[in-house]
Every structure is written in structure tokens, then in C-alpha cells.
C-alpha positions as MATLAB code, in Angstrom:
seq = 'XXXXXXXXXXXXXXXXXXXXXXXXXXXXXXXXXXXXXXXXXXXXXXXXXXXXXXXXXXXXXXXXXXXXXXXXXXXXXXXXXXXXXXXXXXXXXXXXXXXXXXXXXXXXXXXXXXXXXXXXXXXXXXXXXXXXXXXXXXXXXXXXXXXXXXXXXXXXXXXXXXXXXXXXXXXXXXXXXXXXXXXXXXXXXXXXXXXXXXXXXXXXXXXXXXXXXXXXXXXXXXXXXXXXXXXXXXXXXXXXXXXXXXXXXXXXXXXXXXXXXXXXXXXXXXXXXXXXXXXXXXXXXXXXXXXXXXXXXXXXXXXXXXXXXXXXXXXXXXXXXXXXXXXXXXXXXXXXXXXXXXXXXXXXXXXXXXXXXXXXXXXXXXXXXXXXXXXXXXXXXXXXXXXXXXXXXX';
ca = [
      28.641   46.818  -39.687;
      27.660   44.097  -41.724;
      29.646   40.921  -41.092;
      30.290   38.724  -43.656;
      28.964   34.934  -43.042;
      29.319   33.613  -46.825;
      32.389   31.815  -45.939;
      30.463   29.318  -43.811;
      29.115   26.175  -45.598;
      25.276   26.444  -44.714;
      25.180   22.769  -45.399;
      27.977   21.484  -42.813;
      26.278   23.757  -39.951;
      22.944   21.396  -40.683;
      24.975   18.211  -40.867;
      26.588   19.071  -37.815;
      23.677   20.178  -35.582;
      21.978   16.814  -37.435;
      25.034   14.476  -35.900;
      23.864   16.212  -32.788;
      20.506   15.739  -32.389;
      21.061   11.928  -33.372;
      23.252   11.610  -30.922;
      21.610   13.129  -28.321;
      18.189   10.728  -29.348;
      20.414    7.859  -29.284;
      21.296    8.628  -25.709;
      17.682    8.892  -24.467;
      16.824    5.465  -26.076;
      19.553    3.841  -24.777;
      18.525    5.145  -21.443;
      15.088    4.147  -21.644;
      16.376    1.019  -22.986;
      18.630    0.156  -19.066;
      15.320    1.796  -17.397;
      13.074   -0.424  -19.537;
      15.377   -3.574  -18.434;
      16.310   -2.797  -14.972;
      12.108   -2.418  -13.952;
      11.144   -5.667  -16.165;
      13.833   -7.848  -13.898;
      12.728   -6.097  -11.130;
       9.148   -6.760  -11.527;
       9.521  -10.921  -12.895;
      11.986  -10.860   -8.970;
       9.341   -9.127   -7.153;
       6.698  -11.565   -8.276;
       8.953  -14.479   -7.303;
       9.939  -13.161   -3.864;
       5.866  -12.181   -3.187;
       5.242  -15.889   -4.173;
       7.514  -17.755   -2.195;
       6.556  -15.568    1.138;
       2.870  -15.599    0.457;
       3.067  -19.508    0.035;
       5.406  -19.037    3.599;
       2.306  -17.547    5.216;
      -0.215  -19.691    3.918;
       2.207  -22.975    5.026;
       2.310  -21.271    8.618;
      -0.766  -19.283    9.089;
      -3.281  -20.478    6.851;
      -2.974  -24.380    7.388;
      -2.616  -24.003   10.957;
      -6.493  -21.734   10.823;
      -7.662  -24.089    8.959;
      -6.183  -27.299   10.372;
      -8.275  -25.796   13.140;
     -11.425  -25.595   11.443;
     -11.852  -21.391   11.414;
     -13.843  -19.976    8.631;
     -12.672  -19.783    5.573;
     -13.497  -16.537    4.682;
     -11.683  -15.190    7.684;
      -8.487  -17.079    6.479;
      -8.438  -15.404    3.427;
      -8.909  -12.317    4.914;
      -5.692  -12.925    7.343;
      -4.210  -13.545    4.125;
      -5.038  -10.331    2.354;
      -3.704   -8.448    5.680;
      -0.852  -10.090    5.636;
       0.208   -8.630    2.107;
       1.759   -5.189    3.134;
       4.291   -7.209    5.124;
       4.947   -9.484    2.132;
       5.294   -6.457   -0.012;
       7.662   -4.655    2.563;
      10.098   -7.803    2.218;
       9.948   -8.461   -1.620;
      10.849   -5.565   -2.385;
      14.270   -4.737   -1.532;
      15.461   -8.812   -2.277;
      14.359   -8.061   -5.992;
      15.741   -4.845   -6.224;
      19.245   -7.154   -5.572;
      18.653   -9.967   -7.697;
      16.563   -8.087  -10.390;
      19.310   -5.736  -10.412;
      22.138   -7.903  -10.224;
      20.519  -10.461  -13.246;
      19.611   -7.236  -15.409;
      23.173   -5.837  -15.423;
      24.567   -9.076  -15.140;
      23.427  -10.044  -18.578;
      24.430   -6.902  -20.015;
      27.659   -7.000  -19.330;
      28.157  -10.799  -20.649;
      25.821   -9.812  -23.651;
      28.209   -6.203  -24.287;
      25.507   -3.933  -24.451;
      27.358   -2.272  -22.004;
      30.384   -2.269  -23.963;
      27.865   -0.687  -26.792;
      26.701    2.119  -24.104;
      30.561    2.216  -23.373;
      31.344    3.138  -26.819;
      28.662    5.506  -27.211;
      30.488    7.921  -24.876;
      28.465    6.821  -21.475;
      30.533    6.798  -18.685;
      30.481    4.537  -15.438;
      28.794    7.433  -13.968;
      25.929    7.696  -16.481;
      25.323    4.181  -16.084;
      24.774    4.404  -12.826;
      22.400    7.014  -12.830;
      19.931    4.862  -13.460;
      20.633    2.239  -11.516;
      20.320    4.701   -7.878;
      17.354    6.964   -9.511;
      15.291    3.454   -9.752;
      16.355    1.640   -6.316;
      15.384    5.551   -4.770;
      11.810    4.785   -5.967;
      11.606    1.624   -5.399;
      12.908    2.479   -1.610;
       9.884    5.233   -1.604;
       7.089    2.454   -2.733;
       8.346    0.360   -0.128;
       8.404    2.956    2.389;
       4.891    3.768    2.063;
       3.574    0.138    1.925;
       5.674   -0.418    5.505;
       4.874    3.055    6.659;
       1.054    2.749    5.771;
      -0.702    0.157    4.699;
       1.177   -2.444    6.702;
       0.268   -0.518   10.075;
      -3.267   -0.705    8.769;
      -2.991   -4.709    7.522;
      -1.520   -5.139   11.150;
      -4.871   -3.821   12.472;
      -6.840   -5.443   11.322;
      -5.187   -8.707   11.237;
      -4.657   -8.694   15.222;
      -8.385   -7.830   14.915;
      -9.441  -10.530   13.387;
      -6.961  -13.098   14.852;
      -8.740  -11.912   17.785;
     -12.498  -12.818   16.521;
     -10.897  -16.242   15.302;
      -9.410  -17.194   18.440;
     -12.891  -16.410   20.787;
     -15.014  -18.404   17.714;
     -12.164  -21.228   17.627;
      -9.725  -21.426   20.926;
      -8.052  -24.469   19.227;
      -6.015  -21.719   17.192;
      -4.194  -21.026   19.953;
      -3.927  -23.790   22.511;
      -2.150  -26.014   19.813;
      -1.047  -29.969   21.313;
       2.523  -30.537   22.951;
       3.293  -26.951   23.261;
       4.509  -24.241   25.670;
       2.603  -20.817   25.156;
       3.720  -17.542   26.393;
       0.596  -15.333   27.544;
       1.528  -11.913   28.675;
       2.940  -12.682   31.716;
       2.238  -15.990   31.715;
       3.326  -19.399   30.287;
       1.015  -22.102   29.519;
       2.143  -25.697   29.210;
      -0.910  -27.798   26.845;
      -1.048  -31.737   26.356;
      -3.011  -32.894   23.881;
      -5.894  -31.165   22.656;
      -8.571  -33.536   21.199;
     -11.640  -31.448   20.131;
     -12.439  -28.837   22.643;
     -10.596  -31.228   25.502;
      -7.560  -30.119   26.443;
      -5.475  -32.411   28.414;
      -2.519  -31.854   30.949;
      -2.338  -28.635   31.238;
       0.006  -27.026   33.635;
      -0.688  -22.369   33.502;
       2.402  -20.823   35.908;
       1.006  -17.116   36.253;
       2.869  -14.322   38.496;
       0.282  -12.257   40.761;
       0.628   -8.451   41.381;
       2.545   -8.518   45.082;
       4.942  -11.046   43.787;
       3.163  -14.577   44.412;
       3.738  -17.304   41.897;
       0.481  -19.396   40.984;
       0.984  -23.157   39.194;
      -2.669  -24.414   38.017;
      -2.429  -27.719   37.365;
      -5.915  -30.214   35.376;
      -5.709  -33.723   34.208;
      -8.412  -32.387   31.937;
     -10.146  -29.009   30.845;
     -12.617  -28.118   28.163;
     -12.487  -24.906   26.118;
     -15.467  -23.162   25.429;
     -16.948  -19.607   24.351;
     -16.265  -16.416   26.208;
     -19.221  -15.458   28.190;
     -18.428  -11.927   28.792;
     -16.692   -8.723   27.356;
     -12.706   -9.049   27.407;
     -12.481  -12.633   27.991;
     -10.629  -14.231   24.695;
     -11.828  -18.034   26.171;
     -13.040  -20.085   28.818;
     -11.392  -23.248   30.045;
     -13.786  -25.332   32.240;
     -10.967  -27.591   34.559;
     -11.606  -30.803   36.127;
      -9.658  -32.247   39.614;
      -7.562  -28.688   38.917;
      -4.994  -28.260   41.576;
      -3.477  -24.311   42.891;
      -0.090  -24.032   44.410;
       0.043  -20.426   45.715;
       3.564  -19.834   46.742;
       4.759  -16.620   48.785;
       7.138  -14.059   47.219;
       9.536  -13.421   50.261;
       9.528  -16.707   51.243;
       9.576  -19.798   48.846;
       9.048  -22.347   51.609;
       5.832  -21.218   52.543;
       2.985  -21.960   50.286;
      -0.685  -23.283   50.060;
      -2.205  -25.557   48.024;
      -6.221  -25.970   47.004;
      -7.782  -28.519   45.160;
     -11.140  -28.819   43.318;
     -12.999  -30.713   41.132;
     -14.271  -27.680   39.178;
     -12.334  -24.836   38.035;
     -13.298  -22.000   35.497;
     -10.212  -19.825   34.342;
     -10.761  -17.072   32.104;
      -7.969  -15.667   30.047;
      -8.640  -12.503   28.936;
      -7.705  -10.482   25.833;
      -5.511   -8.128   27.649;
      -2.728  -11.255   27.912;
      -2.055  -10.297   23.905;
      -1.624   -6.801   24.432;
       1.894   -5.045   25.283;
      -0.305   -2.319   27.423;
      -0.531    0.181   25.506;
      -3.636    1.054   22.851;
      -1.728   -0.013   20.016;
       1.413   -1.853   19.060;
       4.084   -0.183   17.372;
       3.564   -2.332   14.486;
      -0.094   -0.665   14.384;
       1.250    3.252   14.159;
       3.078    4.668   11.647;
       6.510    6.275   12.244;
       4.856    9.416   13.106;
       2.755    8.152   15.614;
       5.766    5.964   16.604;
       8.074    8.802   17.163;
       5.425   10.063   19.552;
       5.180    7.339   21.861;
       8.942    6.950   21.976;
       9.304   10.440   23.274;
       6.910   10.036   25.650;
       8.956    6.683   27.076;
      11.904    8.571   26.867;
      10.219   11.449   28.888;
       8.647    8.762   31.551;
      12.134    7.246   32.079;
      14.649    9.716   31.143;
      18.027    8.231   32.537;
      16.690    4.468   33.066;
      17.506    1.468   30.300;
      13.868   -0.018   29.501;
      13.918   -2.925   27.522;
      10.257   -1.474   25.847;
      11.897    1.553   24.590;
      14.745   -0.652   23.124;
      12.151   -3.223   21.549;
       9.836    0.016   20.231;
      13.008    1.510   18.862;
      13.330   -1.107   17.200;
      10.549   -1.453   15.523;
      10.896    2.434   14.688;
      14.129    1.660   12.790;
      12.627   -1.443   10.961;
      10.248    1.146    9.781;
      13.655    2.826    7.458;
      15.500    0.348    7.031;
      13.896   -2.154    5.581;
      12.594   -0.106    2.598;
      15.794    1.824    2.145;
      17.457   -1.261    2.011;
      16.623   -1.145   -2.060;
      19.178    1.617   -2.298;
      22.207    0.169   -0.859;
      21.091   -2.995   -2.994;
      20.704   -1.314   -5.926;
      24.682   -0.007   -5.560;
      25.428   -3.263   -4.481;
      24.259   -4.566   -7.794;
      25.576   -2.197   -9.836;
      29.200   -2.443   -8.534;
      29.632   -6.794   -8.186;
      27.874   -6.950  -11.808;
      30.152   -4.766  -14.015;
      33.358   -6.422  -11.958;
      32.060   -9.995  -11.851;
      29.302  -10.577  -14.595;
      31.649  -10.850  -17.760;
      30.524  -14.482  -18.255;
      27.153  -16.216  -17.707;
      26.071  -12.699  -16.358;
      22.137  -13.757  -15.908;
      23.426  -16.665  -13.728;
      25.694  -15.473  -11.555;
      23.177  -12.843  -10.976;
      20.727  -14.709   -9.554;
      22.995  -17.307   -7.825;
      24.723  -14.812   -5.995;
      21.530  -12.309   -5.656;
      19.747  -15.248   -3.712;
      22.958  -16.251   -1.578;
      23.079  -12.584   -0.469;
      19.077  -12.026    0.086;
      19.816  -15.635    2.287;
      22.318  -13.662    4.431;
      20.936  -10.507    4.773;
      17.571  -11.831    5.917;
      19.655  -14.159    8.658;
      21.460  -11.082    9.892;
      18.254   -9.263    9.707;
      16.705  -11.643   12.353;
      19.854  -11.994   14.187;
      19.803   -8.376   14.994;
      16.459   -8.355   16.199;
      16.534  -11.459   18.530;
      20.043   -9.793   19.781;
      17.624   -6.498   20.323;
      14.886   -8.535   21.865;
      16.704  -11.331   24.165;
      20.175   -9.662   24.763;
      18.794   -5.942   24.992;
      21.029   -4.741   22.374;
      21.547   -1.257   21.052;
      18.617   -1.552   18.452;
      19.757    1.082   16.116;
      23.517   -1.195   15.365;
      21.245   -3.940   15.381;
      18.800   -3.063   13.000;
      20.889   -1.006    9.973;
      23.792   -3.181   10.589;
      23.291   -5.396    7.171;
      22.587   -2.216    5.414;
      25.923   -0.460    6.784;
      28.055   -3.418    5.880;
      25.827   -3.675    1.888;
      26.841   -0.119    1.686;
      30.556   -0.886    2.850;
      31.221   -3.706    0.086;
      29.587   -1.569   -2.594;
      31.399    1.196   -1.963;
      34.538   -0.840   -1.584;
      33.759   -2.645   -5.195;
      33.085    0.691   -6.896;
      36.355    2.002   -5.902;
      37.737   -1.302   -7.522;
      35.526   -0.302  -10.608;
      36.617    3.444  -11.191;
      40.618    2.154  -10.790;
      39.804   -0.109  -13.504;
];
């Protein structure tokens, strides 16, 4: 059976397919442009936050070490080992500010209007935003779970080495330091001379020891496992019984040697939580739960906090991308670039304050670590969802 198609105009068919092909290519160009703009603004903001956090690290750690005459090369290595931590902090904030600035500028410059006129729905425009947010989160998670533990391990090893060679790094003048289960009150520190030192400690049987010395001389460690040695002059030791505070012994000595061991900085485990991947950390937490299945363990709650941080911090980029999309389309009709920068910085400060407060609540008040760590992300997600509902209605 033959079918006659002569009534169709071949030129019209070709014209139809040409228009379809042209439209498809145009859509791809617009999508690529959106990806390019989002990534460009993210990289610029990432460089900004990286410099800010890196400068803060130099001021807090580098300046302190160099002022104590620590080796310059070791200080440079300390800065290098701190970069994974800086990257994990910078990526989420760069996502929020970068996406807010990019989308805000595109809205105020009517570029989003061109997208809409080309047939793009809000869902189509949202897809590149959330995909890029997921990619940033995955890359940040890799840094947070592999390079951060590796850098932390190297950082702690090098800091121990610097502390052995330069003990004044730890003993800051006119300060109070917590060393393991002990507390040390430090007076003036001039060179290797430490004056008016008070050392509070508790023995294994519960006795309280107080050591007071007028002047002490810092010397290098004489044996393995000793971090520093204090040669005390005119020292007084008071030992108070645990069961009866009215019973005490007082010893006086013209010379006393005190060794401060590396173990006072350890947590009792071979590795700290920040030196582990999430798989190793999860195994340790499971062992801790088996050892204490019903009791409330402060250390377990603190380790759970570190476990949740490995996920909450890097994957906050997804929540920030969602929030940036909603805010930009609702409020960035005028001066979107400036609005994105100001609002983004303000939200970063609020998020950072909530994150620090959550960690303090876990450590000092012993609140549930999951809610304290994940609450900032949950709030960002809820606000973004509510704003998206207004955007859909609009």
C-alpha cells in the first residue's frame, strides 16, 4: 500500500526542525551561561573567605608561634596543615554569598526575565543551582573527611614537636591553662623563666594537690613522652585528702622538678575524633556505646558531635543554595548584587554564631549533639522552603 505525502511541503518540515534545533541549542547556551556565572561567583567568594580565614589563622596561631621564636619553617608547615580546615569553612559560606550575588545580579539585570521568556520555569532554573550546590558539598565532604583528619594529625604532631623545642608556646604569660585533668595558673614569662606558677591537680585516689613556686626554669624534655620540664625554686606542695578536707600535708622544697607529659593533651584514645574519617569514627562510637549502653557519657556525646560535624558542615552548601535561590528571586529586583553581598555576609555571621553556640552547648551543657549541630541547617532549609512557597504563588 502506497501513501501519498506530496501534500506536505518539504520546506515547512525543514523549517520546523530548524526552529526546534535552534531553540534547543539556545536553551543549552543559557543553561551553560547559568552554570558559568554561578561557578565564577562561587570561586571569587571562596577566595575571599579563604583569605579571611587564613589571615585569621596567621594572626591567632602564626603570630603566637613566631613571637615565641618557633622555627619559621615549622610555622609555615602549621599554616599548610590548617588549609583543609579553612577550605571546609570557606566552601559553604562561599556558596551562600556567591549564589546570592550571582542570582541577585541576574534578577536585577533582567537576565532571569530572558530565561523566563525563553520558556524556562523556576524549576528548570533551580536545577543548575541545586546541582552545583550538591557538587560543592561532595567536594567539601571529601576535604572534610579525608584531608582534614590527615592535616589535623600532622598539625598535632608538629605542634607537639614545637612545644618540646619551644615550651613557652604553651606557657603564655598571665594566663590559665587546662592541661588534661590539671589546671595551671601562669604569672610572667620572660625567656625560659616562669614566675608565680600555681598547679592544681587531682590524683587517682581523689586527693587534691596544689603546687606553688615563685620562679621556675623551663628546660628541654629529658626523656621520651615528656613534653616539658619545670625546675622550680622554693616550691610548696599541699596535698588535701579526698574524704576529709581538714586533713592535709604540706611539703616545702628549695628545688623541685616537675615533668609535664604528652599524655595531658591526649583524650585517652590513640586518635582524636578530628583525626579520623567518618567510618573510623563511627566504629569508635559504636564501641563506646557497647561499653556504656545505658549511661549518659559526656565523651560519647562529644564524639557524636564531631561525627555530625563531618556531614553538617559540608552539606550545608545544599541548604545555602536552596536559600539563595529563594531570596534572590523574591527580593533582588533592584541592586541584586549589593543585596546579595550584604544579606549573604549577614547570614554567614548568624550561621557561624549558631554553629559555635551549638558546639558550646554540647561541650558545656551536654545537650543532644545531633540537634545542636544540625539545627542551623534545618533552620536554613525551613526558611528556604517557606520562601519558595511564596515564589511559587508569585
